[in-house]
N, CA, C and O atoms as a GROMACS GRO file, in nm:
protein
  552
    1MET      N    1  11.383  -3.974   5.666
    1MET     CA    2  11.512  -3.861   5.666
    1MET      C    3  11.576  -4.031   5.660
    1MET      O    4  11.552  -4.145   5.699
    2ALA      N    5  11.699  -3.929   5.563
    2ALA     CA    6  11.848  -3.994   5.501
    2ALA      C    7  11.877  -4.092   5.642
    2ALA      O    8  11.861  -4.054   5.758
    3ASP      N    9  11.925  -4.227   5.599
    3ASP     CA   10  12.043  -4.265   5.717
    3ASP      C   11  12.162  -4.229   5.653
    3ASP      O   12  12.181  -4.171   5.546
    4ASN      N   13  12.261  -4.287   5.764
    4ASN     CA   14  12.399  -4.228   5.755
    4ASN      C   15  12.454  -4.242   5.584
    4ASN      O   16  12.485  -4.160   5.498
    5GLY      N   17  12.447  -4.406   5.593
    5GLY     CA   18  12.521  -4.401   5.420
    5GLY      C   19  12.492  -4.352   5.316
    5GLY      O   20  12.570  -4.348   5.220
    6ARG      N   21  12.345  -4.293   5.315
    6ARG     CA   22  12.273  -4.207   5.223
    6ARG      C   23  12.357  -4.117   5.229
    6ARG      O   24  12.433  -4.093   5.135
    7LEU      N   25  12.356  -4.041   5.362
    7LEU     CA   26  12.413  -3.889   5.380
    7LEU      C   27  12.575  -3.843   5.352
    7LEU      O   28  12.619  -3.730   5.334
    8ALA      N   29  12.648  -3.977   5.356
    8ALA     CA   30  12.730  -3.963   5.320
    8ALA      C   31  12.754  -3.989   5.180
    8ALA      O   32  12.864  -3.945   5.145
    9LEU      N   33  12.678  -4.055   5.074
    9LEU     CA   34  12.696  -4.055   4.917
    9LEU      C   35  12.646  -3.920   4.931
    9LEU      O   36  12.742  -3.890   5.001
   10ILE      N   37  12.563  -3.784   4.926
   10ILE     CA   38  12.505  -3.708   4.960
   10ILE      C   39  12.602  -3.562   4.915
   10ILE      O   40  12.597  -3.472   4.831
   11HIS      N   41  12.704  -3.611   5.048
   11HIS     CA   42  12.873  -3.481   5.088
   11HIS      C   43  12.932  -3.534   4.994
   11HIS      O   44  12.956  -3.449   4.908
   12ALA      N   45  12.977  -3.659   4.960
   12ALA     CA   46  13.087  -3.704   4.932
   12ALA      C   47  13.070  -3.682   4.706
   12ALA      O   48  13.157  -3.704   4.622
   13GLU      N   49  12.917  -3.632   4.687
   13GLU     CA   50  12.857  -3.649   4.571
   13GLU      C   51  12.932  -3.458   4.574
   13GLU      O   52  13.026  -3.423   4.503
   14ILE      N   53  12.848  -3.353   4.691
   14ILE     CA   54  12.916  -3.225   4.656
   14ILE      C   55  13.016  -3.187   4.617
   14ILE      O   56  13.038  -3.111   4.523
   15ASP      N   57  13.124  -3.263   4.724
   15ASP     CA   58  13.241  -3.275   4.713
   15ASP      C   59  13.343  -3.365   4.646
   15ASP      O   60  13.455  -3.393   4.691
   16GLY      N   61  13.271  -3.422   4.492
   16GLY     CA   62  13.303  -3.422   4.388
   16GLY      C   63  13.352  -3.592   4.416
   16GLY      O   64  13.387  -3.657   4.317
   17GLU      N   65  13.352  -3.648   4.536
   17GLU     CA   66  13.445  -3.749   4.593
   17GLU      C   67  13.416  -3.888   4.507
   17GLU      O   68  13.504  -3.968   4.474
   18LEU      N   69  13.261  -3.904   4.476
   18LEU     CA   70  13.163  -4.016   4.386
   18LEU      C   71  13.235  -4.114   4.297
   18LEU      O   72  13.302  -4.077   4.201
   19ASP      N   73  13.222  -4.204   4.321
   19ASP     CA   74  13.287  -4.340   4.194
   19ASP      C   75  13.153  -4.391   4.123
   19ASP      O   76  13.052  -4.360   4.186
   20GLY      N   77  13.140  -4.436   4.050
   20GLY     CA   78  13.067  -4.505   3.949
   20GLY      C   79  12.940  -4.543   4.036
   20GLY      O   80  12.834  -4.481   4.044
   21ARG      N   81  12.987  -4.682   4.112
   21ARG     CA   82  12.941  -4.763   4.168
   21ARG      C   83  12.820  -4.678   4.295
   21ARG      O   84  12.707  -4.703   4.335
   22GLN      N   85  12.924  -4.572   4.322
   22GLN     CA   86  12.800  -4.510   4.482
   22GLN      C   87  12.682  -4.431   4.365
   22GLN      O   88  12.560  -4.440   4.362
   23ARG      N   89  12.767  -4.362   4.286
   23ARG     CA   90  12.683  -4.271   4.149
   23ARG      C   91  12.607  -4.327   4.171
   23ARG      O   92  12.534  -4.266   4.248
   24ALA      N   93  12.550  -4.472   4.135
   24ALA     CA   94  12.453  -4.537   4.064
   24ALA      C   95  12.384  -4.533   4.193
   24ALA      O   96  12.275  -4.484   4.166
   25GLU      N   97  12.387  -4.558   4.321
   25GLU     CA   98  12.348  -4.592   4.424
   25GLU      C   99  12.230  -4.497   4.454
   25GLU      O  100  12.108  -4.508   4.446
   26LEU      N  101  12.335  -4.377   4.500
   26LEU     CA  102  12.237  -4.235   4.541
   26LEU      C  103  12.170  -4.195   4.429
   26LEU      O  104  12.133  -4.078   4.440
   27ALA      N  105  12.116  -4.283   4.248
   27ALA     CA  106  12.097  -4.208   4.217
   27ALA      C  107  11.985  -4.333   4.181
   27ALA      O  108  11.939  -4.312   4.069
   28ARG      N  109  11.957  -4.393   4.211
   28ARG     CA  110  11.857  -4.502   4.314
   28ARG      C  111  11.816  -4.424   4.423
   28ARG      O  112  11.742  -4.326   4.414
   29ALA      N  113  11.857  -4.462   4.512
   29ALA     CA  114  11.847  -4.347   4.657
   29ALA      C  115  11.705  -4.247   4.618
   29ALA      O  116  11.587  -4.260   4.651
   30LEU      N  117  11.793  -4.114   4.510
   30LEU     CA  118  11.698  -4.029   4.500
   30LEU      C  119  11.580  -4.060   4.414
   30LEU      O  120  11.494  -3.972   4.407
   31LEU      N  121  11.561  -4.184   4.339
   31LEU     CA  122  11.466  -4.169   4.252
   31LEU      C  123  11.379  -4.202   4.329
   31LEU      O  124  11.262  -4.167   4.322
   32ALA      N  125  11.454  -4.309   4.457
   32ALA     CA  126  11.287  -4.422   4.570
   32ALA      C  127  11.267  -4.316   4.661
   32ALA      O  128  11.150  -4.310   4.699
   33ASP      N  129  11.355  -4.216   4.716
   33ASP     CA  130  11.294  -4.177   4.878
   33ASP      C  131  11.304  -4.045   4.810
   33ASP      O  132  11.401  -4.048   4.734
   34PRO      N  133  11.209  -3.868   4.807
   34PRO     CA  134  11.184  -3.791   4.775
   34PRO      C  135  11.231  -3.661   4.889
   34PRO      O  136  11.264  -3.543   4.877
   35GLU      N  137  11.216  -3.749   4.992
   35GLU     CA  138  11.311  -3.712   5.120
   35GLU      C  139  11.406  -3.632   5.054
   35GLU      O  140  11.403  -3.515   5.015
   36ILE      N  141  11.529  -3.758   5.050
   36ILE     CA  142  11.634  -3.797   5.006
   36ILE      C  143  11.650  -3.630   4.889
   36ILE      O  144  11.727  -3.540   4.922
   37GLN      N  145  11.587  -3.623   4.795
   37GLN     CA  146  11.548  -3.539   4.705
   37GLN      C  147  11.627  -3.369   4.768
   37GLN      O  148  11.728  -3.299   4.756
   38VAL      N  149  11.514  -3.377   4.827
   38VAL     CA  150  11.467  -3.230   4.932
   38VAL      C  151  11.617  -3.194   4.959
   38VAL      O  152  11.679  -3.107   4.898
   39LEU      N  153  11.697  -3.322   5.117
   39LEU     CA  154  11.758  -3.292   5.148
   39LEU      C  155  11.874  -3.303   5.070
   39LEU      O  156  11.982  -3.272   5.119
   40ARG      N  157  11.861  -3.357   4.920
   40ARG     CA  158  12.022  -3.256   4.890
   40ARG      C  159  12.013  -3.228   4.779
   40ARG      O  160  12.080  -3.271   4.685
   41GLU      N  161  11.892  -3.123   4.780
   41GLU     CA  162  11.916  -2.962   4.736
   41GLU      C  163  11.933  -2.906   4.862
   41GLU      O  164  12.006  -2.808   4.845
   42ASP      N  165  11.896  -2.919   5.004
   42ASP     CA  166  11.971  -2.819   5.117
   42ASP      C  167  12.085  -2.851   5.075
   42ASP      O  168  12.128  -2.819   4.964
   43LEU      N  169  12.139  -2.910   5.149
   43LEU     CA  170  12.284  -2.942   5.140
   43LEU      C  171  12.354  -2.900   5.023
   43LEU      O  172  12.476  -2.885   5.026
   44ARG      N  173  12.277  -2.876   4.909
   44ARG     CA  174  12.384  -2.830   4.786
   44ARG      C  175  12.371  -2.635   4.849
   44ARG      O  176  12.456  -2.549   4.874
   45ARG      N  177  12.241  -2.638   4.854
   45ARG     CA  178  12.249  -2.459   4.842
   45ARG      C  179  12.311  -2.415   5.000
   45ARG      O  180  12.353  -2.300   5.019
   46VAL      N  181  12.312  -2.493   5.083
   46VAL     CA  182  12.398  -2.483   5.170
   46VAL      C  183  12.538  -2.401   5.135
   46VAL      O  184  12.572  -2.285   5.161
   47CYS      N  185  12.632  -2.551   5.038
   47CYS     CA  186  12.743  -2.564   5.026
   47CYS      C  187  12.796  -2.399   4.989
   47CYS      O  188  12.879  -2.321   5.035
   48ALA      N  189  12.671  -2.401   4.855
   48ALA     CA  190  12.694  -2.323   4.802
   48ALA      C  191  12.722  -2.186   4.798
   48ALA      O  192  12.792  -2.116   4.726
   49ALA      N  193  12.576  -2.145   4.994
   49ALA     CA  194  12.609  -2.030   5.024
   49ALA      C  195  12.737  -1.989   5.036
   49ALA      O  196  12.804  -1.894   4.997
   50LEU      N  197  12.762  -2.160   5.149
   50LEU     CA  198  12.958  -2.114   5.232
   50LEU      C  199  13.035  -2.142   5.150
   50LEU      O  200  13.142  -2.178   5.200
   51ASP      N  201  13.036  -2.146   4.923
   51ASP     CA  202  13.133  -2.143   4.906
   51ASP      C  203  13.181  -1.963   4.824
   51ASP      O  204  13.255  -1.912   4.739
   52VAL      N  205  13.094  -1.935   4.906
   52VAL     CA  206  13.096  -1.726   4.820
   52VAL      C  207  13.171  -1.663   4.901
   52VAL      O  208  13.260  -1.581   4.883
   53LEU      N  209  13.081  -1.757   5.086
   53LEU     CA  210  13.223  -1.637   5.201
   53LEU      C  211  13.304  -1.621   5.167
   53LEU      O  212  13.363  -1.717   5.116
   54GLU      N  213  13.384  -1.457   5.171
   54GLU     CA  214  13.550  -1.486   5.213
   54GLU      C  215  13.612  -1.599   5.306
   54GLU      O  216  13.506  -1.649   5.344
   55ASP      N  217  13.676  -1.646   5.346
   55ASP     CA  218  13.778  -1.609   5.464
   55ASP      C  219  13.831  -1.563   5.543
   55ASP      O  220  13.948  -1.527   5.533
   56VAL      N  221  13.759  -1.549   5.648
   56VAL     CA  222  13.776  -1.464   5.783
   56VAL      C  223  13.877  -1.516   5.922
   56VAL      O  224  13.830  -1.601   5.998
   57ASP      N  225  14.007  -1.464   5.946
   57ASP     CA  226  14.047  -1.504   6.050
   57ASP      C  227  13.965  -1.467   6.185
   57ASP      O  228  13.900  -1.362   6.194
   58PRO      N  229  13.970  -1.518   6.241
   58PRO     CA  230  13.883  -1.515   6.422
   58PRO      C  231  13.954  -1.347   6.454
   58PRO      O  232  14.050  -1.285   6.410
   59PRO      N  233  13.840  -1.321   6.561
   59PRO     CA  234  13.938  -1.253   6.656
   59PRO      C  235  14.071  -1.248   6.642
   59PRO      O  236  14.129  -1.282   6.539
   60GLN      N  237  14.150  -1.188   6.785
   60GLN     CA  238  14.249  -1.285   6.854
   60GLN      C  239  14.196  -1.287   6.997
   60GLN      O  240  14.274  -1.339   7.077
   61GLN      N  241  14.120  -1.258   7.029
   61GLN     CA  242  14.019  -1.231   7.151
   61GLN      C  243  14.000  -1.426   7.172
   61GLN      O  244  14.042  -1.504   7.257
   62LEU      N  245  13.922  -1.441   7.057
   62LEU     CA  246  13.869  -1.521   7.059
   62LEU      C  247  13.891  -1.657   7.030
   62LEU      O  248  13.810  -1.748   7.046
   63ARG      N  249  14.114  -1.673   6.946
   63ARG     CA  250  14.170  -1.762   6.908
   63ARG      C  251  14.236  -1.816   7.062
   63ARG      O  252  14.245  -1.932   7.100
   64GLN      N  253  14.276  -1.690   7.133
   64GLN     CA  254  14.340  -1.725   7.285
   64GLN      C  255  14.222  -1.776   7.348
   64GLN      O  256  14.225  -1.892   7.389
   65SER      N  257  14.100  -1.693   7.365
   65SER     CA  258  14.018  -1.828   7.449
   65SER      C  259  13.996  -1.955   7.414
   65SER      O  260  13.934  -2.036   7.483
   66ILE      N  261  14.057  -1.982   7.283
   66ILE     CA  262  13.932  -2.132   7.286
   66ILE      C  263  14.115  -2.210   7.294
   66ILE      O  264  14.127  -2.326   7.334
   67LEU      N  265  14.206  -2.151   7.265
   67LEU     CA  266  14.345  -2.203   7.330
   67LEU      C  267  14.350  -2.240   7.468
   67LEU      O  268  14.334  -2.348   7.523
   68ASP      N  269  14.387  -2.066   7.532
   68ASP     CA  270  14.339  -2.103   7.694
   68ASP      C  271  14.219  -2.246   7.726
   68ASP      O  272  14.248  -2.332   7.810
   69ALA      N  273  14.074  -2.249   7.637
   69ALA     CA  274  14.009  -2.403   7.652
   69ALA      C  275  14.094  -2.493   7.654
   69ALA      O  276  14.045  -2.586   7.718
   70LEU      N  277  14.209  -2.521   7.615
   70LEU     CA  278  14.206  -2.654   7.512
   70LEU      C  279  14.261  -2.742   7.632
   70LEU      O  280  14.263  -2.670   7.731
   71PRO      N  281  14.298  -2.844   7.656
   71PRO     CA  282  14.406  -2.932   7.803
   71PRO      C  283  14.486  -2.886   7.738
   71PRO      O  284  14.485  -2.852   7.619
   72GLN      N  285  14.621  -2.880   7.875
   72GLN     CA  286  14.753  -2.842   7.758
   72GLN      C  287  14.877  -2.956   7.859
   72GLN      O  288  14.897  -2.970   7.979
   73SER      N  289  14.946  -3.025   7.720
   73SER     CA  290  15.019  -3.091   7.802
   73SER      C  291  15.157  -3.081   7.728
   73SER      O  292  15.188  -3.016   7.629
   74THR      N  293  15.220  -3.157   7.797
   74THR     CA  294  15.368  -3.170   7.845
   74THR      C  295  15.440  -3.240   7.707
   74THR      O  296  15.381  -3.334   7.653
   75PRO      N  297  15.572  -3.189   7.652
   75PRO     CA  298  15.516  -3.231   7.548
   75PRO      C  299  15.659  -3.323   7.550
   75PRO      O  300  15.774  -3.286   7.569
   76SER      N  301  15.612  -3.437   7.528
   76SER     CA  302  15.691  -3.548   7.501
   76SER      C  303  15.817  -3.575   7.473
   76SER      O  304  15.869  -3.577   7.361
   77ARG      N  305  15.879  -3.604   7.608
   77ARG     CA  306  16.060  -3.666   7.487
   77ARG      C  307  16.069  -3.698   7.427
   77ARG      O  308  15.968  -3.766   7.408
   78ALA      N  309  16.174  -3.713   7.300
   78ALA     CA  310  16.203  -3.825   7.186
   78ALA      C  311  16.263  -3.965   7.239
   78ALA      O  312  16.368  -4.005   7.288
   79ARG      N  313  16.131  -4.019   7.201
   79ARG     CA  314  16.257  -4.187   7.212
   79ARG      C  315  16.350  -4.203   7.167
   79ARG      O  316  16.383  -4.175   7.052
   80SER      N  317  16.431  -4.266   7.274
   80SER     CA  318  16.550  -4.277   7.217
   80SER      C  319  16.529  -4.442   7.164
   80SER      O  320  16.420  -4.499   7.174
   81TRP      N  321  16.693  -4.529   7.090
   81TRP     CA  322  16.634  -4.670   6.983
   81TRP      C  323  16.701  -4.800   7.170
   81TRP      O  324  16.722  -4.917   7.201
   82TRP      N  325  16.704  -4.615   7.249
   82TRP     CA  326  16.754  -4.727   7.365
   82TRP      C  327  16.639  -4.731   7.487
   82TRP      O  328  16.638  -4.810   7.582
   83SER      N  329  16.592  -4.680   7.472
   83SER     CA  330  16.428  -4.642   7.479
   83SER      C  331  16.356  -4.815   7.529
   83SER      O  332  16.354  -4.868   7.640
   84ALA      N  333  16.300  -4.870   7.383
   84ALA     CA  334  16.243  -4.997   7.381
   84ALA      C  335  16.327  -5.110   7.490
   84ALA      O  336  16.444  -5.133   7.519
   85PRO      N  337  16.234  -5.146   7.518
   85PRO     CA  338  16.266  -5.293   7.615
   85PRO      C  339  16.355  -5.408   7.503
   85PRO      O  340  16.476  -5.434   7.502
   86ARG      N  341  16.299  -5.435   7.457
   86ARG     CA  342  16.374  -5.542   7.336
   86ARG      C  343  16.502  -5.516   7.297
   86ARG      O  344  16.578  -5.605   7.258
   87LEU      N  345  16.535  -5.388   7.308
   87LEU     CA  346  16.664  -5.381   7.295
   87LEU      C  347  16.741  -5.353   7.391
   87LEU      O  348  16.862  -5.369   7.371
   88ARG      N  349  16.704  -5.312   7.498
   88ARG     CA  350  16.790  -5.306   7.630
   88ARG      C  351  16.826  -5.494   7.608
   88ARG      O  352  16.934  -5.554   7.601
   89TYR      N  353  16.680  -5.544   7.602
   89TYR     CA  354  16.713  -5.725   7.702
   89TYR      C  355  16.818  -5.764   7.612
   89TYR      O  356  16.921  -5.815   7.657
   90ALA      N  357  16.792  -5.736   7.423
   90ALA     CA  358  16.902  -5.796   7.396
   90ALA      C  359  17.040  -5.780   7.379
   90ALA      O  360  17.127  -5.863   7.352
   91ALA      N  361  17.050  -5.567   7.414
   91ALA     CA  362  17.190  -5.583   7.497
   91ALA      C  363  17.275  -5.637   7.602
   91ALA      O  364  17.396  -5.655   7.616
   92LEU      N  365  17.119  -5.665   7.705
   92LEU     CA  366  17.187  -5.721   7.819
   92LEU      C  367  17.259  -5.890   7.819
   92LEU      O  368  17.367  -5.929   7.863
   93ILE      N  369  17.146  -5.964   7.749
   93ILE     CA  370  17.170  -6.050   7.707
   93ILE      C  371  17.346  -6.040   7.663
   93ILE      O  372  17.442  -6.055   7.739
   94ALA      N  373  17.349  -6.012   7.524
   94ALA     CA  374  17.446  -6.049   7.441
   94ALA      C  375  17.571  -5.984   7.494
   94ALA      O  376  17.667  -6.019   7.425
   95GLY      N  377  17.618  -5.873   7.626
   95GLY     CA  378  17.720  -5.872   7.693
   95GLY      C  379  17.800  -5.941   7.786
   95GLY      O  380  17.919  -5.951   7.817
   96MET      N  381  17.593  -6.022   7.848
   96MET     CA  382  17.596  -6.140   7.928
   96MET      C  383  17.669  -6.255   7.861
   96MET      O  384  17.718  -6.344   7.930
   97LEU      N  385  17.679  -6.257   7.724
   97LEU     CA  386  17.778  -6.349   7.654
   97LEU      C  387  17.874  -6.355   7.609
   97LEU      O  388  17.928  -6.458   7.568
   98ALA      N  389  17.935  -6.196   7.608
   98ALA     CA  390  18.105  -6.228   7.614
   98ALA      C  391  18.131  -6.205   7.724
   98ALA      O  392  18.252  -6.192   7.743
   99VAL      N  393  18.089  -6.197   7.783
   99VAL     CA  394  18.154  -6.163   7.935
   99VAL      C  395  18.195  -6.251   7.966
   99VAL      O  396  18.314  -6.258   7.995
  100GLY      N  397  18.072  -6.402   7.975
  100GLY     CA  398  18.081  -6.543   7.988
  100GLY      C  399  18.180  -6.628   7.907
  100GLY      O  400  18.240  -6.728   7.945
  101THR      N  401  18.185  -6.571   7.794
  101THR     CA  402  18.295  -6.594   7.676
  101THR      C  403  18.410  -6.609   7.721
  101THR      O  404  18.496  -6.697   7.725
  102ILE      N  405  18.386  -6.437   7.777
  102ILE     CA  406  18.538  -6.348   7.778
  102ILE      C  407  18.646  -6.504   7.924
  102ILE      O  408  18.745  -6.576   7.913
  103LEU      N  409  18.532  -6.475   8.047
  103LEU     CA  410  18.613  -6.601   8.133
  103LEU      C  411  18.597  -6.663   8.123
  103LEU      O  412  18.658  -6.732   8.206
  104TYR      N  413  18.519  -6.741   8.039
  104TYR     CA  414  18.603  -6.902   7.951
  104TYR      C  415  18.685  -6.953   7.912
  104TYR      O  416  18.740  -7.056   7.950
  105GLU      N  417  18.705  -6.888   7.834
  105GLU     CA  418  18.835  -6.873   7.780
  105GLU      C  419  18.989  -6.866   7.864
  105GLU      O  420  19.082  -6.940   7.832
  106THR      N  421  18.996  -6.778   7.961
  106THR     CA  422  19.064  -6.666   8.102
  106THR      C  423  19.118  -6.800   8.165
  106THR      O  424  19.234  -6.842   8.176
  107VAL      N  425  18.975  -6.863   8.208
  107VAL     CA  426  18.935  -6.943   8.330
  107VAL      C  427  19.026  -7.083   8.310
  107VAL      O  428  19.141  -7.114   8.341
  108GLU      N  429  18.875  -7.178   8.216
  108GLU     CA  430  18.810  -7.295   8.282
  108GLU      C  431  18.890  -7.345   8.067
  108GLU      O  432  18.941  -7.455   8.049
  109SER      N  433  18.882  -7.266   7.977
  109SER     CA  434  18.996  -7.301   7.908
  109SER      C  435  19.056  -7.407   7.879
  109SER      O  436  19.165  -7.426   7.932
  110PRO      N  437  18.986  -7.543   7.755
  110PRO     CA  438  19.042  -7.647   7.751
  110PRO      C  439  19.202  -7.594   7.736
  110PRO      O  440  19.212  -7.493   7.667
  111ARG      N  441  19.392  -7.672   7.815
  111ARG     CA  442  19.434  -7.628   7.763
  111ARG      C  443  19.522  -7.810   7.712
  111ARG      O  444  19.476  -7.906   7.773
  112PRO      N  445  19.620  -7.835   7.625
  112PRO     CA  446  19.736  -7.923   7.651
  112PRO      C  447  19.765  -7.922   7.804
  112PRO      O  448  19.772  -7.840   7.896
  113ALA      N  449  19.782  -8.069   7.781
  113ALA     CA  450  19.901  -8.073   7.903
  113ALA      C  451  20.063  -8.061   7.826
  113ALA      O  452  20.125  -8.076   7.721
  114THR      N  453  20.072  -8.018   7.976
  114THR     CA  454  20.191  -7.983   7.961
  114THR      C  455  20.324  -8.028   7.932
  114THR      O  456  20.416  -7.949   7.911
  115SER      N  457  20.336  -8.157   7.929
  115SER     CA  458  20.359  -8.285   7.857
  115SER      C  459  20.375  -8.297   7.666
  115SER      O  460  20.443  -8.328   7.568
  116ASP      N  461  20.231  -8.234   7.731
  116ASP     CA  462  20.272  -8.229   7.495
  116ASP      C  463  20.284  -8.124   7.448
  116ASP      O  464  20.220  -8.088   7.349
  117VAL      N  465  20.381  -8.040   7.519
  117VAL     CA  466  20.356  -7.912   7.432
  117VAL      C  467  20.586  -7.918   7.515
  117VAL      O  468  20.632  -7.804   7.505
  118ALA      N  469  20.649  -7.980   7.551
  118ALA     CA  470  20.747  -7.934   7.633
  118ALA      C  471  20.784  -7.958   7.454
  118ALA      O  472  20.727  -7.991   7.349
  119GLY      N  473  20.931  -7.910   7.512
  119GLY     CA  474  21.068  -7.926   7.372
  119GLY      C  475  20.995  -7.845   7.221
  119GLY      O  476  21.069  -7.838   7.123
  120THR      N  477  20.848  -7.787   7.210
  120THR     CA  478  20.784  -7.768   7.083
  120THR      C  479  20.822  -7.598   6.993
  120THR      O  480  20.793  -7.543   6.887
  121MET      N  481  20.926  -7.564   7.150
  121MET     CA  482  20.933  -7.399   7.144
  121MET      C  483  21.042  -7.383   7.013
  121MET      O  484  21.050  -7.277   6.950
  122ALA      N  485  21.159  -7.551   6.968
  122ALA     CA  486  21.262  -7.503   6.923
  122ALA      C  487  21.203  -7.559   6.800
  122ALA      O  488  21.099  -7.624   6.798
  123ALA      N  489  21.292  -7.524   6.678
  123ALA     CA  490  21.286  -7.529   6.565
  123ALA      C  491  21.291  -7.703   6.506
  123ALA      O  492  21.390  -7.776   6.516
  124ALA      N  493  21.123  -7.749   6.430
  124ALA     CA  494  21.197  -7.871   6.323
  124ALA      C  495  21.224  -7.896   6.255
  124ALA      O  496  21.198  -7.858   6.141
  125VAL      N  497  21.328  -8.017   6.311
  125VAL     CA  498  21.444  -8.075   6.220
  125VAL      C  499  21.361  -8.153   6.161
  125VAL      O  500  21.247  -8.182   6.194
  126HIS      N  501  21.448  -8.200   6.031
  126HIS     CA  502  21.312  -8.298   5.994
  126HIS      C  503  21.481  -8.420   5.930
  126HIS      O  504  21.586  -8.389   5.875
  127GLN      N  505  21.423  -8.556   5.977
  127GLN     CA  506  21.519  -8.660   6.037
  127GLN      C  507  21.479  -8.746   5.890
  127GLN      O  508  21.393  -8.714   5.807
  128PRO      N  509  21.557  -8.847   5.889
  128PRO     CA  510  21.565  -8.878   5.802
  128PRO      C  511  21.438  -9.001   5.852
  128PRO      O  512  21.405  -8.995   5.971
  129PRO      N  513  21.381  -9.093   5.776
  129PRO     CA  514  21.364  -9.212   5.847
  129PRO      C  515  21.426  -9.256   5.896
  129PRO      O  516  21.544  -9.248   5.862
  130SER      N  517  21.380  -9.349   6.037
  130SER     CA  518  21.491  -9.448   6.099
  130SER      C  519  21.504  -9.568   6.028
  130SER      O  520  21.424  -9.593   5.937
  131ILE      N  521  21.632  -9.679   6.069
  131ILE     CA  522  21.623  -9.815   6.052
  131ILE      C  523  21.591  -9.895   6.130
  131ILE      O  524  21.644  -9.850   6.231
  132ARG      N  525  21.534  -9.998   6.164
  132ARG     CA  526  21.496 -10.060   6.191
  132ARG      C  527  21.606 -10.190   6.256
  132ARG      O  528  21.570 -10.291   6.195
  133PHE      N  529  21.700 -10.222   6.333
  133PHE     CA  530  21.793 -10.302   6.307
  133PHE      C  531  21.722 -10.421   6.401
  133PHE      O  532  21.639 -10.398   6.488
  134GLY      N  533  21.778 -10.564   6.361
  134GLY     CA  534  21.689 -10.697   6.394
  134GLY      C  535  21.586 -10.685   6.323
  134GLY      O  536  21.497 -10.761   6.361
  135SER      N  537  21.561 -10.631   6.247
  135SER     CA  538  21.424 -10.750   6.146
  135SER      C  539  21.510 -10.745   6.031
  135SER      O  540  21.612 -10.678   6.016
  136ALA      N  541  21.454 -10.830   5.949
  136ALA     CA  542  21.425 -10.939   5.836
  136ALA      C  543  21.422 -10.797   5.729
  136ALA      O  544  21.321 -10.733   5.700
  137ALA      N  545  21.564 -10.772   5.681
  137ALA     CA  546  21.509 -10.728   5.538
  137ALA      C  547  21.530 -10.804   5.402
  137ALA      O  548  21.629 -10.872   5.377
  138LYS      N  549  21.434 -10.786   5.325
  138LYS     CA  550  21.461 -10.863   5.173
  138LYS      C  551  21.504 -10.811   5.113
  138LYS      O  552  21.529 -10.856   5.001
   0.00000   0.00000   0.00000
């Protein structure tokens, strides 16, 4: 009896799907084993007989009994992008960072001392460099 590999080669040959290497391997197997030759010819005859048959739709009762015998499955909901756990965790972390940043800036942000900002609301006036008195001018 032919092994599964040789049987697959015979089926591929009948379907016209062999490449050069596979064709050479099948030819060697056919020359080495007369049982494979007989199997190949039997399968060719069966395929030729099936090819001449016309396509026929099955009776409605058969179709319905087959459909009734199939296990019933409920349609699954389409997965949204939000249902992926990684995206939910990333959104949670981003939200926590945003809230933390806002809280830090409103409550604990470093501010200059009140004495440093006193008088900064007035327009800046350019004053000439001051002259020091009491120093020896040369």
